[in-house]
C-alpha positions in Angstrom: 71.2 41.2 45.5 69.6 41.7 42.2 72.9 41.3 40.3 73.4 38.2 41.9 70.0 36.8 40.8 70.9 38.1 37.0 74.4 36.8 37.2 72.9 33.5 38.3 70.6 33.4 35.2 73.7 34.2 33.1 75.0 30.6 34.1 72.2 28.7 32.4 72.7 30.3 28.8 72.7 28.0 25.9 72.1 28.7 22.4 68.3 26.6 22.5 67.4 28.6 25.6 69.0 32.0 24.2 66.8 31.5 21.1 63.6 30.4 23.0 63.8 33.5 25.6 64.4 35.9 22.6 61.0 34.5 20.9 59.4 34.9 23.9 60.4 38.3 24.8 59.6 39.3 21.3 55.7 38.4 22.0 55.9 41.0 24.5 57.4 43.9 22.7 55.0 46.9 22.5 52.6 44.6 23.9 51.9 42.9 20.5 50.6 39.6 21.7 48.2 41.3 24.1 47.3 43.7 21.3 46.7 40.8 18.8 44.5 39.2 21.6 42.4 41.9 22.2 41.7 42.7 18.5 40.4 38.9 18.2 38.5 39.3 21.2 36.9 42.5 19.9 36.1 41.1 16.6 34.2 38.2 18.3 30.9 39.3 19.3 30.7 36.6 22.2 33.9 38.0 23.6 33.6 41.8 22.9 33.0 42.8 26.1 36.3 41.0 27.2 38.2 42.8 24.3 36.9 46.1 25.6 38.4 45.1 29.2 41.6 44.0 27.9 41.7 47.1 25.7 41.0 49.3 28.9 43.5 47.5 31.2 46.3 47.8 28.2 45.4 51.7 28.1 45.7 51.9 31.8 48.8 50.0 32.1 50.6 52.1 29.2 49.7 55.5 30.8 50.9 54.3 34.4 54.4 52.7 33.1 55.3 54.4 30.0 53.7 57.8 30.9 54.3 58.0 34.5 56.4 55.7 36.2 59.3 55.2 33.9 60.1 59.0 33.3 59.3 59.8 36.9 61.8 56.7 38.4 64.3 57.2 35.7 66.2 54.0 36.5 68.9 52.8 34.2 69.0 49.1 33.1 71.0 46.5 34.3 73.3 46.3 31.1 74.2 50.0 31.5 75.7 49.2 34.8 77.2 45.9 33.9 78.5 46.9 30.6 80.2 43.7 29.9 77.0 41.6 29.2 76.2 40.9 25.5 72.8 41.5 24.7 70.7 39.1 22.8 67.9 41.5 22.0 67.9 44.9 20.7 69.0 47.3 23.3 66.0 49.0 24.8 66.0 52.7 25.0 63.7 53.5 27.7 64.1 53.3 31.6 63.7 50.1 33.4 61.3 50.5 36.0 58.7 49.0 36.0 59.2 46.0 33.2 56.7 47.2 30.6 56.5 43.8 29.1 55.7 42.2 32.4 53.1 45.1 33.6 51.2 44.6 30.0 51.0 40.8 30.3 49.8 40.7 33.9 47.4 43.6 33.1 46.2 41.4 30.3 45.9 38.2 32.7 44.1 40.0 35.1 41.7 41.7 32.8 40.9 38.1 31.0 40.6 36.8 34.5 37.8 39.5 35.7 36.3 39.5 32.4 35.6 35.4 32.9 37.7 34.2 30.3 38.4 30.9 31.9 40.0 29.1 28.8 42.2 32.2 27.9 43.6 33.6 31.1 45.3 30.5 32.6 47.3 29.9 29.3 47.9 33.8 29.3 49.2 33.5 32.9 51.8 31.1 31.7 53.0 33.3 28.8 53.0 36.4 30.9 55.4 34.3 33.4 57.6 33.4 30.5 57.6 36.8 29.1 58.6 38.2 32.9 61.5 35.6 33.1 62.7 36.3 29.8 63.6 39.9 30.7 65.5 38.8 33.7 67.2 36.0 31.6 68.1 38.6 28.5 69.6 41.1 31.6 67.2 43.9 30.4 65.4 44.2 33.8 66.1 44.0 37.4 64.1 41.4 39.5 62.4 44.5 41.3 61.4 45.9 37.8 59.7 42.7 37.0 58.1 42.2 40.4 57.0 45.8 40.1 55.7 45.1 36.7 53.7 42.2 37.9 52.1 44.6 40.6 51.4 47.7 38.5 49.8 45.0 36.0 47.7 43.4 38.3 46.4 46.8 39.4 46.2 48.0 35.6 44.0 44.9 34.9 41.5 45.4 37.7 41.1 49.0 37.1 40.8 48.5 33.4 37.8 46.4 34.4 36.2 48.5 37.0 36.4 51.2 34.5 34.5 49.2 31.8 32.0 48.3 34.6 31.6 51.9 35.5 31.0 52.9 31.7 28.6 50.3 31.3 26.4 51.3 34.6 26.2 54.9 33.6 24.8 53.6 30.4 22.8 51.3 31.7 21.3 54.1 34.4 
């Protein structure tokens, strides 16, 4: 069923959408958009705590996804199974599960939501959904990789928030 979804997405490809999806997925490369947002939040005194929460969420996500799950699950990517697919992006060299782009995106959304950044988290959610969809469109992840990334990202965002809260409580005790 996963290949049916991926193959169906191949039927909607066109030059404009290909360019847009490649651009959107690049925003998630190495979590760059979320790291840049984190830096901006950390620099501004008014949003510094939110920046710390976002940083914690991204670090938790990195450890869980790239440090634990990808090496443990060892899932090969869909383009390595369906070798006839022409990739529009640089060939990822790590494992497929979970989608790191998706996990970092949803960790960021959850961290921003819990930090109370109402203006930022809603637009971040829109971007996170687009990044997740781009991973399917570009045939670099299975749908369950993306779903796993959403779930793990939400958990990482919540855990990052909780860790910052606990450290703050210890500091204030």
